[in-house]
C-alpha positions as a Python dict, from the first residue, in 0.01 Angstrom:
ca = {
    (1, 'M'): (0, 0, 0),
    (2, 'S'): (-205, -253, 186),
    (3, 'Y'): (-202, -624, 118),
    (4, 'A'): (-554, -615, -32),
    (5, 'M'): (-460, -336, -273),
    (6, 'M'): (-147, -521, -387),
    (7, 'L'): (-355, -835, -441),
    (8, 'L'): (-603, -640, -655),
    (9, 'V'): (-318, -498, -864),
    (10, 'V'): (-174, -846, -920),
    (11, 'I'): (-516, -985, -1015),
    (12, 'A'): (-567, -695, -1258),
    (13, 'F'): (-231, -765, -1424),
    (14, 'V'): (-311, -1135, -1453),
    (15, 'F'): (-646, -1061, -1619),
    (16, 'A'): (-481, -810, -1853),
    (17, 'I'): (-217, -1063, -1959),
    (18, 'L'): (-474, -1341, -2008),
    (19, 'G'): (-702, -1107, -2203),
    (20, 'F'): (-418, -1000, -2430),
    (21, 'A'): (-321, -1366, -2484),
    (22, 'A'): (-682, -1454, -2573),
    (23, 'V'): (-710, -1170, -2825),
    (24, 'L'): (-372, -1255, -2976),
    (25, 'G'): (-467, -1623, -2997),
    (26, 'Y'): (-797, -1537, -3166),
    (27, 'F'): (-630, -1326, -3434),
    (28, 'L'): (-357, -1584, -3490),
    (29, 'Q'): (-619, -1855, -3539),
    (30, 'Q'): (-798, -1634, -3792),
    (31, 'A'): (-472, -1564, -3977),
    (32, 'F'): (-339, -1920, -3968),
    (33, 'P'): (-623, -2172, -3963),
    (34, 'G'): (-525, -2513, -3836),
    (35, 'R'): (-501, -2782, -4099),
    (36, 'S'): (-390, -3141, -4103),
    (37, 'S'): (-15, -3182, -4142),
    (38, 'I'): (-79, -3462, -4393),
    (39, 'E'): (-283, -3237, -4622),
    (40, 'V'): (-62, -3075, -4887),
    (41, 'D'): (-172, -2803, -5127),
    (42, 'S'): (-109, -2840, -5495),
    (43, 'P'): (51, -2533, -5654),
    (44, 'E'): (-289, -2436, -5803),
    (45, 'E'): (-462, -2457, -5463),
    (46, 'A'): (-187, -2252, -5303),
    (47, 'L'): (-229, -1977, -5563),
    (48, 'N'): (-609, -1965, -5526),
    (49, 'R'): (-618, -1972, -5146),
    (50, 'K'): (-710, -1648, -4964),
    (51, 'I'): (-454, -1525, -4714),
}
C-alpha cells in the first residue's frame, strides 16, 4: 500500500471516530439535558418530569 493510500485510510478512520463521537454526544445531550448543579428538584417535580 502506498503512503497516500495509508494516509487516506487513517483520515477515514479519524472522520469515522469523530462522527460517531458527535452522534453519541448529540443523543447523550438529548437524554441528559444539562442543568445547574445548584438546582434541585422537589419530589413532585421529579415525578412529573419526562425522561
